BAKEMAR-162188 format. One record per residue (C-alpha): residue in one letter; residue number from 1; z, y, x. Coordinates in steps of 0.5 Angstrom, whole numbers, plus 500, padded with zeros to 3 digits. Layout:
<rs>
r code:a; pos:NUM; up:Z; north:Y; east:X
...
</rs>
This chain:
<rs>
r code:m; pos:1; up:712; north:061; east:188
r code:r; pos:2; up:719; north:065; east:189
r code:l; pos:3; up:720; north:071; east:185
r code:k; pos:4; up:718; north:077; east:190
r code:k; pos:5; up:722; north:082; east:192
r code:t; pos:6; up:717; north:087; east:191
r code:a; pos:7; up:715; north:085; east:184
r code:l; pos:8; up:698; north:078; east:150
r code:c; pos:9; up:694; north:075; east:152
r code:a; pos:10; up:692; north:074; east:145
r code:t; pos:11; up:685; north:073; east:144
r code:v; pos:12; up:683; north:077; east:138
r code:a; pos:13; up:676; north:080; east:138
r code:l; pos:14; up:674; north:086; east:134
r code:g; pos:15; up:668; north:091; east:134
r code:l; pos:16; up:660; north:091; east:137
r code:a; pos:17; up:656; north:095; east:141
r code:l; pos:18; up:651; north:095; east:146
r code:a; pos:19; up:648; north:099; east:152
r code:s; pos:20; up:644; north:099; east:158
r code:c; pos:21; up:645; north:100; east:166
r code:t; pos:22; up:641; north:103; east:171
r code:g; pos:23; up:640; north:102; east:178
r code:g; pos:24; up:642; north:107; east:184
r code:s; pos:25; up:648; north:108; east:188
r code:s; pos:26; up:655; north:111; east:187
r code:g; pos:27; up:662; north:112; east:189
r code:g; pos:28; up:664; north:108; east:195
r code:s; pos:29; up:658; north:103; east:195
r code:t; pos:30; up:651; north:104; east:197
r code:q; pos:31; up:644; north:101; east:194
r code:a; pos:32; up:648; north:099; east:188
r code:q; pos:33; up:647; north:101; east:180
r code:k; pos:34; up:650; north:108; east:178
r code:n; pos:35; up:653; north:105; east:171
r code:i; pos:36; up:656; north:099; east:169
r code:t; pos:37; up:657; north:096; east:162
r code:l; pos:38; up:663; north:091; east:160
r code:g; pos:39; up:664; north:086; east:154
r code:n; pos:40; up:671; north:086; east:152
r code:v; pos:41; up:674; north:082; east:146
r code:l; pos:42; up:679; north:087; east:144
r code:a; pos:43; up:679; north:095; east:143
r code:p; pos:44; up:685; north:099; east:145
r code:a; pos:45; up:690; north:100; east:139
r code:t; pos:46; up:691; north:107; east:142
r code:f; pos:47; up:690; north:111; east:148
r code:a; pos:48; up:697; north:114; east:148
r code:a; pos:49; up:701; north:112; east:154
r code:q; pos:50; up:707; north:111; east:151
r code:n; pos:51; up:705; north:106; east:146
r code:a; pos:52; up:700; north:102; east:151
r code:n; pos:53; up:699; north:095; east:151
r code:w; pos:54; up:696; north:091; east:157
r code:g; pos:55; up:692; north:084; east:157
r code:n; pos:56; up:685; north:085; east:155
r code:q; pos:57; up:687; north:092; east:153
r code:s; pos:58; up:688; north:094; east:161
r code:v; pos:59; up:681; north:096; east:163
r code:y; pos:60; up:681; north:102; east:158
r code:f; pos:61; up:688; north:105; east:161
r code:q; pos:62; up:686; north:103; east:168
r code:a; pos:63; up:680; north:108; east:167
r code:v; pos:64; up:684; north:114; east:165
r code:y; pos:65; up:691; north:113; east:167
r code:d; pos:66; up:694; north:112; east:174
r code:s; pos:67; up:700; north:108; east:175
r code:l; pos:68; up:706; north:109; east:179
r code:l; pos:69; up:704; north:102; east:183
r code:k; pos:70; up:698; north:097; east:183
r code:i; pos:71; up:699; north:090; east:183
r code:a; pos:72; up:695; north:086; east:188
r code:p; pos:73; up:690; north:080; east:185
r code:n; pos:74; up:695; north:075; east:186
r code:g; pos:75; up:699; north:078; east:180
r code:h; pos:76; up:706; north:079; east:184
r code:d; pos:77; up:704; north:083; east:191
r code:v; pos:78; up:706; north:091; east:190
r code:q; pos:79; up:702; north:096; east:193
r code:p; pos:80; up:702; north:104; east:193
r code:s; pos:81; up:699; north:108; east:188
r code:l; pos:82; up:702; north:115; east:185
r code:a; pos:83; up:708; north:112; east:189
r code:t; pos:84; up:707; north:111; east:196
r code:s; pos:85; up:714; north:108; east:198
r code:w; pos:86; up:720; north:105; east:195
r code:s; pos:87; up:727; north:102; east:196
r code:y; pos:88; up:733; north:099; east:192
r code:n; pos:89; up:740; north:100; east:193
r code:a; pos:90; up:744; north:094; east:195
r code:d; pos:91; up:745; north:091; east:188
r code:k; pos:92; up:738; north:093; east:186
r code:t; pos:93; up:740; north:097; east:180
r code:v; pos:94; up:738; north:104; east:183
r code:l; pos:95; up:730; north:104; east:185
r code:t; pos:96; up:728; north:111; east:189
r code:m; pos:97; up:721; north:112; east:190
r code:k; pos:98; up:717; north:117; east:194
r code:l; pos:99; up:711; north:120; east:190
r code:r; pos:100; up:704; north:122; east:192
r code:s; pos:101; up:704; north:130; east:192
r code:g; pos:102; up:698; north:134; east:190
r code:v; pos:103; up:695; north:130; east:185
r code:k; pos:104; up:693; north:133; east:178
r code:f; pos:105; up:691; north:131; east:171
r code:t; pos:106; up:684; north:132; east:169
r code:d; pos:107; up:687; north:138; east:165
r code:g; pos:108; up:690; north:141; east:171
r code:t; pos:109; up:697; north:140; east:170
r code:l; pos:110; up:700; north:138; east:177
r code:f; pos:111; up:703; north:131; east:177
r code:t; pos:112; up:711; north:131; east:179
r code:a; pos:113; up:717; north:126; east:179
r code:a; pos:114; up:719; north:130; east:173
r code:v; pos:115; up:713; north:128; east:170
r code:a; pos:116; up:714; north:121; east:172
r code:a; pos:117; up:721; north:121; east:169
r code:q; pos:118; up:719; north:123; east:163
r code:n; pos:119; up:713; north:118; east:162
r code:l; pos:120; up:718; north:113; east:163
r code:m; pos:121; up:723; north:115; east:158
r code:r; pos:122; up:718; north:116; east:153
r code:f; pos:123; up:715; north:109; east:154
r code:k; pos:124; up:722; north:106; east:153
r code:n; pos:125; up:722; north:110; east:147
r code:g; pos:126; up:715; north:109; east:145
r code:t; pos:127; up:712; north:103; east:140
r code:s; pos:128; up:708; north:099; east:146
r code:p; pos:129; up:709; north:092; east:145
r code:q; pos:130; up:711; north:092; east:153
r code:k; pos:131; up:717; north:096; east:152
r code:s; pos:132; up:722; north:090; east:152
r code:k; pos:133; up:720; north:089; east:159
r code:i; pos:134; up:723; north:095; east:161
r code:s; pos:135; up:729; north:094; east:157
r code:d; pos:136; up:734; north:095; east:163
r code:l; pos:137; up:732; north:102; east:164
r code:v; pos:138; up:738; north:107; east:163
r code:s; pos:139; up:735; north:113; east:166
r code:a; pos:140; up:729; north:116; east:170
r code:t; pos:141; up:731; north:123; east:174
r code:a; pos:142; up:727; north:127; east:179
r code:p; pos:143; up:732; north:130; east:185
r code:d; pos:144; up:726; north:134; east:187
r code:a; pos:145; up:718; north:134; east:186
r code:t; pos:146; up:716; north:128; east:190
r code:t; pos:147; up:723; north:124; east:189
r code:l; pos:148; up:724; north:119; east:183
r code:v; pos:149; up:730; north:115; east:182
r code:i; pos:150; up:730; north:110; east:177
r code:t; pos:151; up:737; north:107; east:174
r code:l; pos:152; up:737; north:100; east:171
r code:k; pos:153; up:743; north:096; east:167
r code:k; pos:154; up:742; north:090; east:172
r code:a; pos:155; up:737; north:088; east:177
r code:n; pos:156; up:730; north:086; east:174
r code:p; pos:157; up:726; north:082; east:179
r code:a; pos:158; up:720; north:084; east:176
r code:f; pos:159; up:721; north:091; east:175
r code:l; pos:160; up:716; north:094; east:180
r code:i; pos:161; up:710; north:090; east:177
r code:y; pos:162; up:712; north:093; east:170
r code:l; pos:163; up:711; north:100; east:174
r code:g; pos:164; up:704; north:097; east:176
r code:q; pos:165; up:702; north:096; east:168
r code:a; pos:166; up:703; north:099; east:162
r code:a; pos:167; up:710; north:102; east:163
r code:g; pos:168; up:708; north:106; east:170
r code:l; pos:169; up:702; north:109; east:166
r code:e; pos:170; up:702; north:117; east:168
r code:e; pos:171; up:700; north:122; east:162
r code:s; pos:172; up:699; north:129; east:163
r code:p; pos:173; up:706; north:132; east:160
r code:a; pos:174; up:701; north:137; east:156
r code:e; pos:175; up:698; north:132; east:152
r code:a; pos:176; up:704; north:127; east:151
r code:g; pos:177; up:706; north:127; east:144
r code:k; pos:178; up:701; north:131; east:141
r code:p; pos:179; up:697; north:129; east:134
r code:d; pos:180; up:691; north:127; east:138
r code:a; pos:181; up:694; north:123; east:144
r code:q; pos:182; up:692; north:117; east:140
r code:t; pos:183; up:685; north:118; east:142
r code:n; pos:184; up:685; north:124; east:147
r code:p; pos:185; up:687; north:121; east:154
r code:v; pos:186; up:689; north:126; east:159
r code:g; pos:187; up:691; north:122; east:165
r code:s; pos:188; up:689; north:123; east:173
r code:g; pos:189; up:685; north:116; east:173
r code:p; pos:190; up:678; north:115; east:176
r code:y; pos:191; up:675; north:116; east:169
r code:t; pos:192; up:675; north:121; east:163
r code:l; pos:193; up:674; north:118; east:156
r code:n; pos:194; up:667; north:121; east:154
r code:k; pos:195; up:669; north:122; east:146
r code:g; pos:196; up:662; north:124; east:144
r code:k; pos:197; up:659; north:118; east:146
r code:t; pos:198; up:665; north:113; east:144
r code:v; pos:199; up:665; north:110; east:138
r code:v; pos:200; up:672; north:108; east:136
r code:g; pos:201; up:673; north:100; east:135
r code:t; pos:202; up:666; north:099; east:138
r code:s; pos:203; up:664; north:102; east:145
r code:y; pos:204; up:668; north:106; east:149
r code:v; pos:205; up:664; north:111; east:155
r code:f; pos:206; up:668; north:113; east:161
r code:d; pos:207; up:665; north:118; east:166
r code:k; pos:208; up:667; north:119; east:173
r code:n; pos:209; up:673; north:124; east:175
r code:p; pos:210; up:670; north:128; east:180
r code:n; pos:211; up:676; north:130; east:183
r code:y; pos:212; up:680; north:123; east:183
r code:w; pos:213; up:685; north:123; east:189
r code:d; pos:214; up:682; north:116; east:191
r code:a; pos:215; up:675; north:116; east:191
r code:k; pos:216; up:674; north:110; east:194
r code:d; pos:217; up:676; north:106; east:188
r code:v; pos:218; up:671; north:109; east:183
r code:h; pos:219; up:665; north:105; east:184
r code:y; pos:220; up:661; north:107; east:178
r code:n; pos:221; up:659; north:114; east:175
r code:t; pos:222; up:659; north:111; east:168
r code:l; pos:223; up:663; north:106; east:165
r code:t; pos:224; up:662; north:103; east:158
r code:v; pos:225; up:666; north:098; east:155
r code:n; pos:226; up:663; north:094; east:149
r code:v; pos:227; up:667; north:090; east:144
r code:y; pos:228; up:665; north:084; east:140
r code:t; pos:229; up:667; north:081; east:134
r code:d; pos:230; up:664; north:074; east:135
r code:p; pos:231; up:662; north:070; east:141
r code:t; pos:232; up:655; north:070; east:138
r code:s; pos:233; up:654; north:078; east:138
r code:e; pos:234; up:657; north:077; east:145
r code:l; pos:235; up:652; north:072; east:147
r code:n; pos:236; up:646; north:076; east:145
r code:a; pos:237; up:648; north:082; east:149
r code:l; pos:238; up:649; north:078; east:155
r code:r; pos:239; up:642; north:074; east:154
r code:g; pos:240; up:639; north:081; east:153
r code:k; pos:241; up:642; north:084; east:159
r code:q; pos:242; up:646; north:089; east:156
r code:l; pos:243; up:652; north:087; east:160
r code:n; pos:244; up:654; north:087; east:167
r code:a; pos:245; up:660; north:083; east:166
r code:a; pos:246; up:664; north:081; east:160
r code:t; pos:247; up:670; north:076; east:158
r code:v; pos:248; up:668; north:070; east:155
r code:a; pos:249; up:673; north:067; east:151
r code:d; pos:250; up:669; north:062; east:147
r code:p; pos:251; up:668; north:056; east:151
r code:t; pos:252; up:662; north:054; east:147
r code:i; pos:253; up:658; north:059; east:149
r code:v; pos:254; up:659; north:058; east:157
r code:p; pos:255; up:653; north:054; east:158
r code:q; pos:256; up:648; north:059; east:155
r code:v; pos:257; up:651; north:065; east:159
r code:q; pos:258; up:650; north:061; east:165
r code:g; pos:259; up:643; north:059; east:163
r code:a; pos:260; up:642; north:067; east:162
r code:g; pos:261; up:644; north:068; east:169
r code:f; pos:262; up:651; north:070; east:170
r code:t; pos:263; up:656; north:067; east:174
r code:m; pos:264; up:662; north:064; east:171
r code:n; pos:265; up:668; north:066; east:174
r code:g; pos:266; up:674; north:062; east:172
r code:q; pos:267; up:682; north:061; east:172
r code:n; pos:268; up:687; north:057; east:168
r code:l; pos:269; up:691; north:063; east:167
r code:n; pos:270; up:694; north:062; east:160
r code:f; pos:271; up:697; north:056; east:156
r code:a; pos:272; up:695; north:054; east:149
r code:g; pos:273; up:699; north:051; east:144
r code:l; pos:274; up:704; north:052; east:138
r code:l; pos:275; up:710; north:057; east:139
r code:l; pos:276; up:716; north:054; east:135
r code:f; pos:277; up:719; north:061; east:134
r code:d; pos:278; up:724; north:060; east:129
r code:r; pos:279; up:729; north:056; east:133
r code:s; pos:280; up:735; north:058; east:128
r code:g; pos:281; up:731; north:056; east:122
r code:k; pos:282; up:731; north:063; east:119
r code:t; pos:283; up:724; north:062; east:115
r code:n; pos:284; up:724; north:054; east:115
r code:p; pos:285; up:731; north:050; east:116
r code:a; pos:286; up:727; north:044; east:119
r code:l; pos:287; up:724; north:049; east:125
r code:g; pos:288; up:732; north:050; east:127
r code:d; pos:289; up:733; north:042; east:128
r code:v; pos:290; up:731; north:040; east:135
r code:t; pos:291; up:729; north:033; east:133
r code:v; pos:292; up:723; north:036; east:128
r code:r; pos:293; up:721; north:041; east:134
r code:q; pos:294; up:720; north:035; east:138
r code:a; pos:295; up:717; north:031; east:133
r code:i; pos:296; up:712; north:036; east:132
r code:n; pos:297; up:710; north:035; east:140
r code:y; pos:298; up:709; north:028; east:139
r code:a; pos:299; up:705; north:029; east:133
r code:i; pos:300; up:699; north:033; east:137
r code:d; pos:301; up:694; north:030; east:141
r code:g; pos:302; up:694; north:035; east:147
r code:s; pos:303; up:688; north:032; east:150
r code:a; pos:304; up:684; north:032; east:143
r code:m; pos:305; up:685; north:039; east:143
r code:l; pos:306; up:683; north:041; east:150
r code:k; pos:307; up:676; north:037; east:148
r code:t; pos:308; up:675; north:039; east:141
r code:v; pos:309; up:678; north:047; east:142
r code:a; pos:310; up:676; north:048; east:149
r code:q; pos:311; up:670; north:044; east:150
r code:g; pos:312; up:674; north:040; east:155
r code:k; pos:313; up:674; north:047; east:160
r code:g; pos:314; up:682; north:047; east:162
r code:v; pos:315; up:687; north:042; east:164
r code:p; pos:316; up:693; north:039; east:160
r code:t; pos:317; up:700; north:041; east:161
r code:g; pos:318; up:706; north:040; east:157
r code:q; pos:319; up:710; north:046; east:160
r code:v; pos:320; up:709; north:054; east:160
r code:f; pos:321; up:710; north:055; east:167
r code:p; pos:322; up:704; north:055; east:172
r code:e; pos:323; up:703; north:050; east:178
r code:s; pos:324; up:705; north:056; east:182
r code:s; pos:325; up:712; north:057; east:180
r code:p; pos:326; up:718; north:053; east:183
r code:a; pos:327; up:720; north:052; east:176
r code:y; pos:328; up:714; north:047; east:175
r code:d; pos:329; up:715; north:040; east:175
r code:a; pos:330; up:709; north:035; east:174
r code:s; pos:331; up:713; north:030; east:170
r code:l; pos:332; up:715; north:035; east:164
r code:n; pos:333; up:707; north:034; east:162
r code:s; pos:334; up:709; north:027; east:160
r code:v; pos:335; up:715; north:028; east:156
r code:y; pos:336; up:712; north:028; east:149
r code:p; pos:337; up:706; north:024; east:150
r code:y; pos:338; up:701; north:023; east:143
r code:n; pos:339; up:705; north:018; east:139
r code:p; pos:340; up:705; north:019; east:131
r code:t; pos:341; up:710; north:013; east:130
r code:k; pos:342; up:715; north:017; east:135
r code:a; pos:343; up:714; north:023; east:131
r code:k; pos:344; up:715; north:020; east:124
r code:q; pos:345; up:721; north:016; east:127
r code:l; pos:346; up:724; north:023; east:129
r code:l; pos:347; up:723; north:026; east:122
r code:a; pos:348; up:726; north:021; east:119
r code:e; pos:349; up:732; north:022; east:123
r code:a; pos:350; up:732; north:029; east:122
r code:g; pos:351; up:732; north:027; east:114
r code:y; pos:352; up:725; north:029; east:113
r code:s; pos:353; up:722; north:022; east:112
r code:s; pos:354; up:719; north:024; east:105
r code:g; pos:355; up:715; north:030; east:109
r code:l; pos:356; up:716; north:037; east:110
r code:t; pos:357; up:711; north:043; east:109
r code:l; pos:358; up:710; north:048; east:115
r code:t; pos:359; up:706; north:055; east:114
r code:i; pos:360; up:702; north:057; east:120
r code:p; pos:361; up:698; north:063; east:120
r code:t; pos:362; up:690; north:063; east:122
r code:s; pos:363; up:686; north:069; east:125
r code:p; pos:364; up:678; north:069; east:126
r code:g; pos:365; up:680; north:070; east:133
r code:f; pos:366; up:681; north:063; east:134
r code:s; pos:367; up:676; north:057; east:134
r code:p; pos:368; up:675; north:054; east:127
r code:s; pos:369; up:675; north:047; east:130
r code:l; pos:370; up:682; north:048; east:131
r code:w; pos:371; up:685; north:048; east:124
r code:p; pos:372; up:682; north:042; east:121
r code:l; pos:373; up:684; north:038; east:127
r code:l; pos:374; up:691; north:041; east:127
r code:q; pos:375; up:692; north:040; east:120
r code:q; pos:376; up:690; north:032; east:120
r code:q; pos:377; up:694; north:031; east:126
r code:l; pos:378; up:701; north:034; east:123
r code:q; pos:379; up:699; north:030; east:116
r code:n; pos:380; up:698; north:024; east:120
r code:v; pos:381; up:706; north:024; east:121
r code:g; pos:382; up:708; north:027; east:114
r code:i; pos:383; up:708; north:034; east:115
r code:s; pos:384; up:704; north:038; east:110
r code:v; pos:385; up:700; north:045; east:113
r code:k; pos:386; up:699; north:051; east:109
r code:f; pos:387; up:695; north:056; east:113
r code:v; pos:388; up:695; north:063; east:111
r code:d; pos:389; up:689; north:068; east:114
r code:t; pos:390; up:692; north:074; east:117
r code:g; pos:391; up:685; north:077; east:119
r code:q; pos:392; up:686; north:082; east:125
r code:n; pos:393; up:694; north:082; east:124
r code:i; pos:394; up:696; north:076; east:127
r code:i; pos:395; up:700; north:080; east:133
r code:s; pos:396; up:704; north:085; east:128
r code:d; pos:397; up:705; north:079; east:123
r code:l; pos:398; up:708; north:075; east:128
r code:q; pos:399; up:712; north:080; east:132
r code:g; pos:400; up:715; north:082; east:125
r code:q; pos:401; up:718; north:075; east:124
r code:k; pos:402; up:713; north:073; east:118
r code:y; pos:403; up:712; north:066; east:121
r code:g; pos:404; up:716; north:061; east:124
r code:l; pos:405; up:711; north:058; east:128
r code:s; pos:406; up:704; north:059; east:130
r code:y; pos:407; up:698; north:057; east:135
r code:f; pos:408; up:697; north:062; east:140
r code:t; pos:409; up:695; north:063; east:147
r code:l; pos:410; up:700; north:066; east:152
r code:q; pos:411; up:699; north:068; east:159
r code:r; pos:412; up:703; north:064; east:164
r code:d; pos:413; up:705; north:070; east:169
r code:a; pos:414; up:704; north:069; east:176
r code:n; pos:415; up:711; north:072; east:177
r code:d; pos:416; up:717; north:068; east:174
r code:w; pos:417; up:721; north:073; east:171
r code:m; pos:418; up:715; north:076; east:168
r code:l; pos:419; up:714; north:070; east:164
r code:i; pos:420; up:721; north:069; east:162
r code:s; pos:421; up:721; north:076; east:160
r code:t; pos:422; up:715; north:075; east:156
r code:m; pos:423; up:717; north:068; east:153
r code:i; pos:424; up:724; north:066; east:154
r code:a; pos:425; up:729; north:072; east:154
r code:p; pos:426; up:733; north:074; east:148
r code:d; pos:427; up:729; north:080; east:148
r code:a; pos:428; up:722; north:077; east:150
r code:t; pos:429; up:716; north:080; east:147
r code:w; pos:430; up:714; north:073; east:144
r code:n; pos:431; up:721; north:070; east:143
r code:t; pos:432; up:720; north:074; east:136
r code:f; pos:433; up:726; north:071; east:133
r code:k; pos:434; up:730; north:074; east:139
r code:y; pos:435; up:733; north:067; east:139
r code:q; pos:436; up:739; north:066; east:144
r code:d; pos:437; up:742; north:059; east:147
r code:p; pos:438; up:748; north:060; east:152
r code:k; pos:439; up:745; north:055; east:157
r code:v; pos:440; up:739; north:059; east:157
r code:n; pos:441; up:743; north:065; east:158
r code:s; pos:442; up:747; north:063; east:164
r code:l; pos:443; up:741; north:060; east:167
r code:l; pos:444; up:737; north:067; east:166
r code:e; pos:445; up:743; north:070; east:170
r code:t; pos:446; up:743; north:066; east:176
r code:i; pos:447; up:735; north:067; east:176
r code:r; pos:448; up:736; north:074; east:176
r code:t; pos:449; up:741; north:075; east:181
r code:s; pos:450; up:740; north:070; east:186
r code:t; pos:451; up:734; north:068; east:191
r code:g; pos:452; up:731; north:062; east:195
r code:d; pos:453; up:733; north:055; east:193
r code:a; pos:454; up:739; north:057; east:188
r code:q; pos:455; up:734; north:061; east:184
r code:d; pos:456; up:729; north:056; east:185
r code:a; pos:457; up:734; north:050; east:182
r code:a; pos:458; up:735; north:055; east:176
r code:l; pos:459; up:728; north:056; east:175
r code:k; pos:460; up:727; north:048; east:175
r code:k; pos:461; up:733; north:047; east:170
r code:l; pos:462; up:731; north:053; east:165
r code:n; pos:463; up:724; north:049; east:165
r code:e; pos:464; up:727; north:042; east:164
r code:y; pos:465; up:731; north:045; east:158
r code:v; pos:466; up:726; north:049; east:155
r code:v; pos:467; up:722; north:043; east:155
r code:q; pos:468; up:727; north:038; east:152
r code:q; pos:469; up:729; north:043; east:147
r code:a; pos:470; up:722; north:044; east:145
r code:w; pos:471; up:721; north:051; east:144
r code:f; pos:472; up:714; north:050; east:145
r code:d; pos:473; up:709; north:045; east:144
r code:p; pos:474; up:704; north:047; east:150
r code:w; pos:475; up:697; north:043; east:150
r code:y; pos:476; up:693; north:045; east:155
r code:a; pos:477; up:691; north:051; east:160
r code:p; pos:478; up:684; north:054; east:158
r code:t; pos:479; up:680; north:056; east:163
r code:l; pos:480; up:678; north:063; east:162
r code:y; pos:481; up:672; north:066; east:164
r code:f; pos:482; up:669; north:073; east:167
r code:a; pos:483; up:662; north:073; east:167
r code:t; pos:484; up:658; north:077; east:172
r code:d; pos:485; up:651; north:079; east:173
r code:g; pos:486; up:647; north:078; east:180
r code:r; pos:487; up:649; north:086; east:181
r code:t; pos:488; up:656; north:085; east:180
r code:s; pos:489; up:662; north:082; east:184
r code:v; pos:490; up:669; north:081; east:181
r code:t; pos:491; up:676; north:079; east:184
r code:l; pos:492; up:680; north:076; east:178
r code:n; pos:493; up:687; north:078; east:177
r code:e; pos:494; up:692; north:072; east:177
r code:g; pos:495; up:697; north:076; east:173
r code:n; pos:496; up:692; north:079; east:167
r code:a; pos:497; up:687; north:077; east:163
r code:w; pos:498; up:682; north:082; east:166
r code:p; pos:499; up:681; north:084; east:173
r code:n; pos:500; up:684; north:090; east:176
r code:l; pos:501; up:678; north:095; east:174
r code:w; pos:502; up:678; north:097; east:182
r code:d; pos:503; up:676; north:090; east:183
r code:i; pos:504; up:670; north:090; east:179
r code:t; pos:505; up:665; north:092; east:184
r code:p; pos:506; up:657; north:093; east:185
r code:k; pos:507; up:654; north:088; east:190
r code:a; pos:508; up:651; north:092; east:196
</rs>
């Protein structure tokens, strides 16, 4: 799949609640329930648009905010939203957008191009984990009330997609920057947060916005999103029919969820494995040695991890690019077959014949079956493991460069430049040590500025080089499930862990 011209997930569980659904009709649908209750594994860290995250938190922001654009379920096609049309200049460094007129925020403030420009610049200067995605943004200006002009340092093949995610969220200028902005979202979206019924960290209740400009996309009168601390509490809620739909992160409960009458809608969106962040050896000199990183790849039995940790629900992979990408090369999946003998040999060549010690963070959001198996396989080749429990702080600890490697699951974006900007580029969110490699930088420039066969060839070279340099140790692509009851339909999102909110609909 080429980069389109028009174009964390980390699973950490928090909180617990339950609610019920009632029958009736709603929104643009007939003969369907009025309300919906969803189950999620993550609560929103904030409701301030300039600090918003995406992934598992996207459902909260799509409820209360509009974005400049919408992204189709295939993860890369761009559709109108508050922006109705757009075009680039010849070198794709100036983007001009025509915006929808007459839209008001729920506090009565009018949405204009000046507001959109302010929101973009606030996001660029905010604290969102997604802010690096628009690091190419230089300025956003409003020549008139419905024209937004965005200037970039250089072409960014995924910039339009970012405007359909956290970076494109539109918040009322009257609320932005206020002390209560973290808990009082004021957008122009399909719902408003019911603060009286919401229990922060546990259950979030949203009421239909009666004045929403796109009424056909508001399918329910009330939307409730409950957060679950562990798979057992979520399973109990599903069995008790307290949920209409939910993300199911733990594969061990899938049979029981199916037994409760839910349809399991699955996709292999992420990859699971070790992220070898510290490629310069800042925290541990051994990780700066490519031979050691290669040895780690040989030491781990990805098939065993798939069977034990993911209950066999997924597909093996040895690369971070998905099968849909022109970067994908099936032969790269067999570069590092499970081979403890080879791993020991490489460690000896690197000067670690007597072994070495690695510090690896753990989190309650990950399967408990992972850690003893990982420890044993590394010990089998002479690598001692020191586990450190980070609680719910694993994301902030990793972003703070506290650990040189970690087990994690990361999203394999449908758009190649988004994947690069998430995992590989020097300023990528999950290139936590901001490691740079001259060959990678050269290939990135080609990918950024070229199209067609030239771009595809550079993508393949990049993937091959990253595998050879062992930047990661991918084991498998786990199947992620979104469970739906008999009254609920969903179209999954190939570009995100959560479906778009408007793609969760009542069955007629």
